[in-house]
N, C-alpha and C positions, 0 to 999 in steps of 0.2 A: 301545188306546194310539194317540194321534194321531202323525202324521208330524212330524218337526222342520221348522220353517219355514226357508226359505232366506233368509238375511240377506245382503244385498249387502256386499262388502268396500268399504273407503273410496273407491277410485277410482270406483266406480259407485254410491256411496251416494246414496239418493234422499231428498228431504224434501218432503212435501206434493205428491208426484207431479211435482216439478220437480228438475232437477239442481242441485247445490250452487252452480253458477256463475250462477244466475238470481236474480231479485229477487221476493219475495212481496209481495202487496198487504196493506197494513196495515188495521186496523180504522178508522183515522182517515181513510180513503178517499184523501186527497190526499198522503199520505206513503207511502214504500215501506220495507219492512223489508229491510235488506241481507242477502244470503244468499250466501256464508257470513258469519256474524257473527263478527267478530274480538273475542274476549273478553279480559279482562285476563290470563287464564292463557295464552292463545296468542299474545299480543303480544310482539314482539321488543324488545330493548333499544333499538334505533334508533327504533322507533315510540314508545316511552316518552319518549325524548329529544325527538322531534319534538313530542309533545304538550306537554311542559314548556316548550318554546320559544314556544308559542302563548299569547296573553294570556288572562286569566280573563274569561269572559263571564257574563252573567246572563240568566235566563229564569224561566218559570213552568211547573210540571208540567202538561201538557195531558191526558195519559193515562198510566197505568201499571198493568200487570197483574202482580202478584206471581207468579201461577201460570204465566203464559206467559214471564215473565222479561224483559220489555222494556216500553218506553213511549216517549212523545215529550215533548219540552220545547218550549214556544213561546218562541222567542228574542225579544229586545227588538225586533228588526226585523220581527217577525210571522211569520217562517218557522218551520217545525218541524224539530227535529233529533232523531234517534234516540238512545235511551239503553238500554244493556243493564244488567241487574241487577248484573253483576259490576263495573260502573263506578260504583256508588253507594257513596260513603264514609259511614260512620256506622252507628249501630245501629237507625235507624228506617226503616220502609218509607215511601217518598214517597206523598203523596196529591195528588189534583188540586187545584191552586191553591197548592201550596207554592212559595215562591220558592227558586231554586237558583243556585249558581255552578258553572261547569264550564269545561273547556278543550275545544277542538275537535281532532279527529284525523281525518285522511283515511282513508277506507275502501278497502283494497286489493281487487282488483288494479288497477282503473282509476284510483283516487285522484281521482274526480270528485265524490264526496259525502263528507259528514262525519258523525261520530257524537260524542256528548258523552262525555267521560271525566273522571275525578276530580270527579264530581258530589257536591256537598255542599248539604244543605238549609240555607238561610240565614235563612228566615223561615217558620215552620210555620203552617198553617191552624189555626183553633181546634178542629177535630175531633180526637178521640183518635187518636194514631198508634200503630200496632203495631210491636213490635220484630221484627227478622228471626227471632228465636228463638221468637216466639209462634206458636201453632197458627193455621192459616188460619181466618178468620172465615167464616160462612155466605155472606156476600156475595162474598168472594174465591173460594170454592169454586164458586159459580154462574158467576163471570166465566170461570173456566177451562173450564167445560163449554159455554159459548156458542159457536155457530158463528162463524167469523171474518168471514163475510159476512152481511149482514142477509137475513132470509127474510121472505116475505110472511106475514101472520097467517093461521092456519088457520081456516076457517069451521066453527062447531059446529052440529050439527043439533038 
């Protein structure tokens, strides 16, 4: 029988070998994933009110991984903005190239960066879109198993 694993309690909780107050590098290289991520479920009423005061903005899905639960929207001004799976409204999983509308919300605790909330797909790409209730496709399963950082190709003998 194996020994039970020691799981840290929330004050010392670790994520990807970094403390919760840090920022993780994203797969898109020039954007950072906020850590901790404030999800729709953990957002306060005052944060919701702040988001609703912000104007609706538009952009295009740059990347989105259903397995990892996040992605990035390329804003009309060319900058990238983080989007969490819990902030996507509607029954379809976004695909790269989908046009979306969203509101910006500052990310605590420093309130220096923003994430997209109330994200709605306004113009779908021609590809077939999966519903959230659909099983993962083979492609989505592979995306979730890829390393976050690129690795050099292995030479075969």
